GUTI-192097 format. One line per 10 residues: number of its first residue (from 0); their letters; for each residue x, y, z of N, C-alpha, C. Coordinates in steps of 0.05 Angstrom, whole numbers, plus 32768, in hexadecimal, padded with zeros to 4 digits. Layout:
# GUTI-192097
NUM = a = X/Y/Z/X/Y/Z/X/Y/Z; ... $
# end
This chain:
# GUTI-192097
0 = xxxxxxxxxx = 8010/7FE8/8000/8000/8000/8000/8011/801A/8000; 802B/8017/8002/803D/802E/7FFF/803F/8037/7FE2; 8039/8024/7FD0/803B/802B/7FB4/8024/803D/7FAC; 8029/8053/7F9D/8013/8065/7F96/8000/8058/7F82; 7FE6/805A/7F88/7FD2/804E/7F77/7FBB/8062/7F75; 7FAC/8061/7F5F/7F93/8071/7F5D/7F81/806A/7F75; 7F70/807E/7F7D/7F60/807A/7F95/7F4D/8062/7F92; 7F43/805C/7F7A/7F31/8045/7F76/7F40/802B/7F7C; 7F59/8029/7F72/7F68/8011/7F77/7F6E/800F/7F95; 7F75/8025/7FA2/7F7B/8024/7FBF/7F63/801B/7FCF $
10 = xxxxxxxxxx = 7F4B/8025/7FC8/7F33/801D/7FD6/7F2E/7FFF/7FD2; 7F33/7FF6/7FBA/7F2F/7FD9/7FB4/7F43/7FC9/7FC5; 7F5C/7FD1/7FC7/7F6F/7FC3/7FD8/7F67/7FC2/7FF5; 7F5D/7FD9/7FFF/7F55/7FDA/801B/7F3D/7FC8/8020; 7F2C/7FC6/800C/7F14/7FB5/8010/7F1B/7F97/8012; 7F33/7F90/8009/7F3C/7F74/800A/7F47/7F6D/8026; 7F4A/7F80/8037/7F56/7F7C/8051/7F41/7F7B/8068; 7F48/7F6E/807E/7F36/7F6E/8095/7F32/7F8B/809F; 7F1B/7F90/80AB/7F14/7FAB/80B4/7F29/7FB7/80C7; 7F33/7FA6/80D9/7F46/7FB0/80ED/7F60/7FB9/80DF $
20 = xxxxxxxxxx = 7F68/7FAA/80CB/7F81/7FB1/80BC/7F7D/7FCB/80AD; 7F66/7FCE/80A0/7F5F/7FE6/8091/7F60/7FFE/80A4; 7F55/7FFB/80BB/7F55/8011/80CF/7F71/801A/80D6; 7F82/8006/80DB/7F9E/800B/80E2/7FAC/8019/80CB; 7FA7/8010/80B2/7FB4/801D/809B/7FAB/8039/8098; 7F91/803E/809B/7F87/8059/8098/7F93/806C/80AD; 7F99/8062/80C5/7FA5/8072/80D9/7FC2/807A/80D2; 7FCE/806A/80C1/7FEA/8070/80B9/7FEB/807F/809E; 7FD4/8085/8093/7FD4/8091/8078/7FE4/80AB/8076; 7FE2/80BC/808A/7FF0/80D6/8089/800E/80D3/808A $
30 = xxxxxxxxxx = 801A/80C4/809D/8037/80C1/809E/8042/80B1/8086; 8032/809E/807C/803C/808E/8065/803C/809E/804C; 802B/80B2/804A/8028/80C3/8032/8042/80D3/802D; 8052/80D8/8042/806A/80E8/803E/8083/80D8/803C; 8080/80BD/803C/8098/80AC/8038/80A3/80AF/801C; 80BD/80B6/8019/80C9/80B9/7FFF/80CC/809E/7FF1; 80CB/809E/7FD6/80CC/8085/7FC8/80E5/8074/7FCE; 80FC/8081/7FD2/8115/8071/7FD7/8115/8065/7FF3; 8102/806D/8004/8102/8063/8020/80ED/804D/8024; 80DD/8047/8010/80C7/8034/8013/80D1/8017/8018 $
40 = xxxxxxxxxx = 80E3/800E/8008/80EE/7FF3/800C/80FC/7FF1/8027; 810E/8003/802E/811B/8002/8048/8107/8003/805F; 80F2/8013/805C/80DD/8014/8071/80D0/7FF9/8075; 80CA/7FEC/805F/80BE/7FD1/8060/80D1/7FBD/806D; 80EB/7FC0/8068/80FE/7FAE/8073/8100/7FB1/8091; 80FA/7FC9/809C/80FA/7FCD/80B9/80E4/7FBD/80C6; 80D0/7FB5/80B7/80BA/7FA5/80C3/80C1/7F87/80C4; 80D7/7F7F/80B9/80DD/7F63/80B7/80E0/7F55/80D2; 80ED/7F61/80E6/80EF/7F54/8100/80D4/7F4C/810B; 80C0/7F5D/8109/80A5/7F57/8112/8098/7F41/8101 $
50 = xxxxxxxxxx = 809D/7F42/80E7/8091/7F2D/80D6/809E/7F12/80DA; 80B6/7F11/80E4/80C4/7EF8/80E9/80B7/7EEA/8101; 80A7/7EF8/8110/809A/7EEB/8127/8081/7EDC/811F; 8078/7EDF/8106/8061/7ED0/80FC/8067/7EB2/80FA; 8053/7EA2/8100/8057/7E85/80FC/8052/7E7F/80DF; 8055/7E66/80D7/8052/7E5E/80BB/8037/7E65/80AF; 8022/7E60/80BE/8007/7E66/80B5/8003/7E84/80B1; 800B/7E93/80C5/8008/7EB0/80C3/8019/7EBC/80AC; 8031/7EB1/80A8/8042/7EBB/8093/8035/7EB4/8078; 8029/7E9D/8075/801C/7E96/805C/8005/7EA8/8056 $
60 = xxxxxxxxxx = 7FF6/7EAF/806B/7FDF/7EC2/8068/7FE9/7EDE/8061; 8000/7EE6/806C/800C/7F00/8066/8013/7F02/8049; 8021/7EED/803F/8029/7EED/8023/8011/7EEB/8010; 7FFD/7EDD/8018/7FE5/7EDB/8007/7FD7/7EF7/8005; 7FD6/7F05/801B/7FCB/7F20/801B/7FDB/7F33/800B; 7FF6/7F31/800E/8008/7F42/7FFE/8004/7F3E/7FE0; 8001/7F25/7FD8/7FFD/7F1E/7FBC/7FE3/7F29/7FB2; 7FCE/7F27/7FC2/7FB3/7F32/7FBA/7FB5/7F50/7FB6; 7FC2/7F5E/7FC8/7FC4/7F7B/7FC6/7FD4/7F83/7FAE; 7FEA/7F75/7FA8/7FFA/7F7C/7F91/7FEB/7F78/7F77 $
70 = xxxxxxxxxx = 7FDA/7F63/7F76/7FCC/7F5D/7F5D/7FB1/7F6B/7F5B; 7FAB/7F7D/7F6E/7F91/7F8A/7F6E/7F8C/7F9A/7F56; 7FA1/7FA6/7F4A/7F9D/7FB7/7F32/7FA7/7FA9/7F19; 7FAC/7F8F/7F1B/7FB3/7F7D/7F05/7FCD/7F86/7EF7; 7FDF/7F93/7F06/7FF9/7F99/7EFC/800C/7F9A/7F14; 8026/7F95/7F0F/803A/7F95/7F24/804F/7FAA/7F1F; 8052/7FBD/7F31/8066/7FD1/7F2F/8081/7FC6/7F38; 8096/7FD5/7F31/80B1/7FCD/7F3A/80B3/7FCC/7F58; 80A7/7FDF/7F66/80A7/7FDF/7F83/8099/7FC7/7F8E; 8081/7FC0/7F83/8072/7FA9/7F8D/8082/7F8F/7F89 $
80 = xxxxxxxxxx = 808E/7F8D/7F71/809D/7F74/7F6C/80B5/7F72/7F7F; 80C4/7F88/7F82/80DB/7F87/7F93/80D4/7F82/7FB0; 80BF/7F8E/7FB9/80B6/7F8A/7FD5/80AE/7F6D/7FD9; 809F/7F62/7FC7/8095/7F46/7FCA/80AD/7F33/7FCA; 80C0/7F37/7FB8/80D8/7F25/7FB7/80E9/7F27/7FD0; 80ED/7F40/7FD9/80FD/7F44/7FF1/80F1/7F36/800A; 80D7/7F3C/800E/80CA/7F30/8026/80C8/7F12/8024; 80C1/7F08/800D/80BD/7EEC/8009/80D7/7EDD/800E; 80ED/7EE7/8003/8106/7EDA/8005/8111/7EDB/8022; 8111/7EF3/802D/811E/7EF7/8047/810D/7EEB/805E $
90 = xxxxxxxxxx = 80F3/7EEC/805C/80E3/7EE1/8072/80E2/7EC3/8071; 80DF/7EB7/8059/80DF/7E9A/8057/80FA/7E8F/805F; 8110/7E9D/8057/812A/7E93/805E/812F/7E93/807C; 8123/7EA8/8089/8127/7EA9/80A7/8117/7E93/80B4; 8100/7E8B/80A8/80F0/7E76/80B4/80FA/7E5A/80AE; 8105/7E58/8096/810F/7E3E/808D/812B/7E40/8081; 813F/7E44/8091/815B/7E48/8087/8164/7E31/8075; 8159/7E19/8078/8161/7E03/8068/815B/7E07/804B; 814A/7E1B/8045/8143/7E20/8029/815A/7E2F/801A; 816D/7E39/802A/8184/7E47/801E/8194/7E34/800D $
100 = xxxxxxxxxx = 8199/7E3B/7FF4/81A6/7E29/7FE1/81C4/7E2F/7FE0; 81D4/7E1A/7FE0/81F1/7E1D/7FDD/81F8/7E22/7FC0; 8210/7E2C/7FBB/8219/7E31/7FA0/821C/7E17/7F91; 8210/7E15/7F79/8211/7DFD/7F6A/821C/7E00/7F4E; 8218/7E17/7F42/8220/7E1B/7F26/8236/7E31/7F25; 824C/7E2A/7F19/8263/7E3B/7F18/8269/7E47/7EFC; 8257/7E42/7EEA/825B/7E4B/7ECE/824A/7E63/7EC8; 8257/7E79/7EC0/8248/7E90/7EB6/8237/7E89/7E9E; 8242/7E79/7E8C/8234/7E72/7E74/821A/7E63/7E7A; 821B/7E52/7E8E/8203/7E43/7E95/81ED/7E55/7EA0 $
110 = xxxxxxxxxx = 81F5/7E6C/7EAA/81E2/7E7F/7EB6/81DB/7E96/7EA3; 81E3/7E93/7E8A/81E0/7EA9/7E77/81C3/7EB2/7E75; 81B0/7EA0/7E73/8194/7EA7/7E6F/8188/7EB6/7E86; 818A/7EAC/7E9F/817F/7EBC/7EB5/818E/7ED6/7EBA; 81A8/7ED7/7EB5/81B7/7EF0/7EB8/81AC/7F05/7EA4; 81A6/7EFC/7E8C/819B/7F0F/7E78/8180/7F1A/7E80; 816F/7F09/7E8C/8155/7F12/7E95/8158/7F27/7EAB; 8169/7F22/7EBF/816C/7F34/7ED5/8179/7F4F/7ECC; 818D/7F4D/7EBC/819A/7F66/7EB3/8188/7F76/7EA1; 8178/7F69/7E90/8165/7F77/7E7F/8150/7F86/7E90 $
120 = xxxxxxxxxx = 8147/7F79/7EA6/8133/7F86/7EB8/813E/7FA0/7EC3; 8157/7F9F/7ECC/8164/7FB7/7ED7/8166/7FCD/7EC1; 816E/7FC5/7EA9/8172/7FD8/7E93/8158/7FE6/7E8C; 8142/7FD7/7E8E/8128/7FE3/7E87/811B/7FF3/7E9E; 8125/7FEF/7EB6/8117/7FF9/7ECE/8112/8017/7ECD; 8124/8026/7EC4/8120/8043/7EC4/8126/8050/7EA9; 8128/803F/7E94/812E/804A/7E79/8114/8055/7E6E; 8116/806D/7E63/80FF/8079/7E56/80FE/8074/7E38; 8113/8068/7E2D/8114/8063/7E11/8125/804A/7E0C; 8120/803B/7DF7/812F/8022/7DF2/814D/8026/7DF0 $
130 = xxxxxxxxxx = 8156/803C/7DE5/8173/8041/7DE2/8180/8044/7DFD; 8171/8050/7E11/817C/8053/7E2C/8180/8037/7E39; 816C/8026/7E35/816E/800B/7E40/8185/7FFC/7E33; 8189/7FFF/7E19/819F/7FF2/7E0B/81BA/7FFB/7E16; 81BD/8015/7E1A/81D7/801F/7E25/81DC/8015/7E41; 81C7/8015/7E51/81CA/800C/7E6D/81D1/7FEE/7E6D; 81C4/7FDF/7E5C/81C9/7FC2/7E5B/81E6/7FBC/7E52; 81EF/7FCB/7E3E/820A/7FC8/7E34/821F/7FCE/7E4A; 8219/7FE2/7E5B/822C/7FE8/7E70/822E/7FD1/7E84; 8218/7FC3/7E89/8219/7FAD/7E9B/8227/7F95/7E8F $
140 = xxxxxxxxxx = 8223/7F8F/7E75/822F/7F78/7E69/824E/7F7A/7E67; 8258/7F93/7E6A/8275/7F96/7E6A/8282/7F86/7E81; 8273/7F80/7E96/827D/7F71/7EAC/8277/7F53/7EAA; 826D/7F4B/7E93/8265/7F2F/7E8F/8273/7F22/7E78; 828D/7F27/7E76/829D/7F1D/7E5F/829F/7EFE/7E5F; 8298/7EF2/7E76/8299/7ED5/7E78/8283/7EC7/7E67; 8270/7ED7/7E5F/8259/7ECC/7E4F/825E/7ED2/7E31; 825D/7EBE/7E21/8261/7EC1/7E04/824C/7EB1/7DF4; 823F/7EBF/7DE2/8240/7EDC/7DDC/8234/7EEC/7DF3; 823A/7F06/7DF4/8230/7F17/7E08/8211/7F18/7E07 $
150 = xxxxxxxxxx = 8203/7F19/7E1E/81E6/7F1A/7E1E/81DC/7F32/7E0E; 81C3/7F2F/7E04/81B6/7F45/7DF6/819D/7F4E/7E06; 8197/7F67/7E05/8181/7F72/7E15/8166/7F65/7E0C; 8157/7F5C/7E20/813D/7F50/7E1A/8128/7F67/7E1A; 8111/7F61/7E0E/80FB/7F74/7E0E/80F1/7F77/7E2B; 80E2/7F8C/7E31/80D7/7F90/7E4B/80C5/7F79/7E53; 80B5/7F70/7E40/80A3/7F5A/7E45/80B1/7F40/7E4C; 80CA/7F3D/7E42/80D8/7F24/7E47/80E9/7F23/7E60; 80E7/7F39/7E70/80F6/7F3A/7E89/80E5/7F44/7EA0; 80CA/7F41/7E9D/80B8/7F49/7EB2/80B7/7F34/7EC8 $
160 = xxxxxxxxxx = 80A5/7F38/7EDB/80A4/7F26/7EF3/80A1/7F08/7EEB; 8092/7F02/7ED7/808E/7EE6/7ECF/80A8/7ED9/7EC6; 80BB/7EE9/7EBC/80D5/7EDE/7EB3/80EA/7EE2/7EC9; 80E7/7EF7/7ED9/80FB/7EFC/7EEE/80FB/7EE6/7F04; 80E3/7EDE/7F0C/80E1/7ECA/7F21/80F1/7EB0/7F1B; 80EC/7EA3/7F04/80FC/7E8B/7EFE/811A/7E91/7EFA; 8120/7EA9/7EF0/813C/7EB0/7EEC/814A/7EB2/7F07; 813E/7EBF/7F1A/814A/7EC1/7F35/814C/7EA6/7F43; 8138/7E95/7F3E/8139/7E7A/7F49/8151/7E6B/7F3F; 8157/7E6E/7F25/816E/7E60/7F19/8188/7E6C/7F24 $
170 = xxxxxxxxxx = 8189/7E86/7F27/81A1/7E94/7F30/81A7/7E8D/7F4E; 8192/7E85/7F5C/8197/7E7D/7F78/81AA/7E65/7F7A; 81AD/7E56/7F64/81BF/7E3F/7F64/81DB/7E46/7F5A; 81DF/7E60/7F53/81F9/7E68/7F49/820D/7E6B/7F5F; 8227/7E69/7F59/823C/7E6D/7F6C/823E/7E8A/7F74; 8249/7E90/7F8B/824B/7EAB/7F95/8258/7EBF/7F82; 826E/7EB8/7F75/827B/7ECB/7F63/8269/7ED3/7F4B; 8258/7EC0/7F42/8246/7EC7/7F2C/8231/7EDB/7F36; 8225/7ED6/7F4D/8211/7EE8/7F58/821D/7F04/7F5D; 8235/7F05/7F68/8242/7F1E/7F6D/8247/7F2E/7F54 $
180 = xxxxxxxxxx = 8251/7F20/7F3F/8257/7F2D/7F26/823D/7F37/7F19; 8228/7F27/7F1B/820E/7F2F/7F0F/8204/7F49/7F1D; 8206/7F4A/7F37/81FD/7F62/7F46/820E/7F7A/7F3F; 8227/7F76/7F3B/8239/7F8C/7F32/8230/7F95/7F16; 822A/7F82/7F05/8221/7F8A/7EEA/8206/7F99/7EEB; 81F4/7F90/7EFE/81DB/7F9E/7F01/81DF/7FBA/7F0B; 81F2/7FBE/7F1E/81F8/7FD8/7F28/8204/7FEA/7F12; 8215/7FDE/7F01/8220/7FED/7EEA/820A/7FF5/7ED7; 81F7/7FE4/7ED3/81E1/7FEA/7EC1/81D0/8000/7ECD; 81C9/7FFD/7EE7/81B8/8011/7EF4/81C4/802D/7EF4 $
190 = xxxxxxxxxx = 81DF/802E/7EF7/81EC/8048/7EF9/81F8/8052/7EDF; 81F0/8046/7EC9/81FC/804D/7EAF/81F8/806A/7EA8; 81E2/8076/7EB1/81DC/8092/7EAB/81E5/80A5/7EC1; 81F5/809A/7ED4/81FF/80AB/7EEA/81EC/80AF/7F01; 81D4/80A2/7EFF/81C1/80A5/7F15/81B4/808A/7F1B; 81AB/8087/7F33/819D/806E/7F3B/817F/8075/7F3F; 816F/806C/7F2D/8152/8071/7F2F/8146/805E/7F44; 8130/8067/7F4F/8123/8058/7F65/811C/803C/7F5C; 8111/8039/7F44/8109/801E/7F3A/8122/800C/7F38; 8138/8017/7F2F/8151/8007/7F2D/815A/7FFF/7F49 $
200 = xxxxxxxxxx = 8159/8011/7F5C/8162/800B/7F77/8151/7FF5/7F84; 8137/7FF6/7F7F/8124/7FE2/7F8A/812B/7FC7/7F7F; 812F/7FC5/7F65/8136/7FAB/7F59/8151/7FA1/7F63; 8164/7FB3/7F65/817E/7FAB/7F70/817C/7F9F/7F8C; 816D/7FAC/7F9D/8168/7FA1/7FB8/815C/7F85/7FB7; 8148/7F82/7FA6/813A/7F68/7FA4/814D/7F53/7F99; 815C/7F59/7F84/816F/7F46/7F79/8184/7F3E/7F8D; 818F/7F52/7F9B/81A4/7F4C/7FAF/8199/7F3A/7FC5; 8181/7F3F/7FCE/8175/7F2E/7FE3/8170/7F12/7FD9; 8165/7F0F/7FC1/815F/7EF5/7FB6/8178/7EE4/7FB1 $
210 = xxxxxxxxxx = 818E/7EF2/7FAB/81A7/7EE4/7FA6/81B9/7EE2/7FBE; 81AF/7EED/7FD5/81BE/7EEC/7FEE/81DA/7EF9/7FEB; 81DB/7F10/7FDD/81F3/7F1F/7FDA/81EF/7F3C/7FE3; 8204/7F49/7FED/8201/7F65/7FF5/81FD/7F77/7FDC; 81EF/7F8D/7FE0/81EC/7FA1/7FCB/8207/7FAC/7FC4; 820E/7FAD/7FAA/8228/7FB9/7FA3/8227/7FD7/7FA6; 823D/7FE4/7FAD/823D/8001/7FB1/8239/800F/7F96; 8229/8025/7F97/8223/8035/7F7F/8227/8052/7F86; 823C/805E/7F7B/8242/807A/7F83/8235/808D/7F6F; 8219/808D/7F6F/820B/80A0/7F5E/81F3/80AA/7F6E $
220 = xxxxx = 81E7/80C0/7F65/81D0/80CB/7F73/81B8/80BA/7F6D; 81A5/80BA/7F81/818C/80AB/7F7D/8176/80BE/7F77; 8165/80B7/7F64/814F/80C8/7F5C/8137/80B8/7F55; 8120/80C5/7F56/8107/80B7/7F4F/8106/80B3/7F31; 80F5/809F/7F29/80F3/809A/7F0C/80F7/807E/7F06 $
# end
C-alpha cells in the first residue's frame, strides 16, 4: 500500500483486508504519505523482525494477502515486485534455513540465459527509450566477458516478473563469484547514465537479497524515475 495507486484501486485493495487492518492502515495514512520513494523498501525491511515472529500458518496468510494486494490492479510495479521478492526470500529463509542452496554451478556460460534476463530487467527499469536501455545493457555486459557470445538485450516483455522468477531460481544455484559478478554488472548497468533511479535501486536490492549477496557500492546520485 506504499505504492501510489489511483483512489479506486486503493479502495479496492482496502476492501480485501479485514476491517481491523483497514482501520490501522487508515490511521497511518498521513505519515505514510510523506515517505520518499527511495525509503519505501528500507522501511518495509524494518518490519522484518516483527514478521519473523509469525508462525508458518500466519506467514502463509501474510504472503497470500500481499499477493492479492499486488494483483488488485492486474499489474505489477517494480516496487511491488521487489518488495514481494525481498520479503518472500528473507522471511522464508529465516523460518527454514535449510532452504538455502549451496553453490552448484561454476560456469558463467551455463548461467547465460538467466543472467541475460536479470541484466535486461535492470536495463529497462528506468530507460525512457530503447537506445538508453541498449547503452545501459552494454555497460553491464562489459563485466561479463566470460560469456560468449555476449548477451543481447531482451525486450521488456521477455524480462518481466514471469521471466525474472525462474531466472532468479536458476541463479540461486550459481557459485558465489558468478552471483557477485552479475550484481556488479547490474550496478554498472544501473549507473550507466551517472544516476541511480529508484526503480533500478529497488530491483538491485531484490536481486541482491535473492542471490544472498551484498549490494555492490554505487557512487552515483539517486533520483526518482
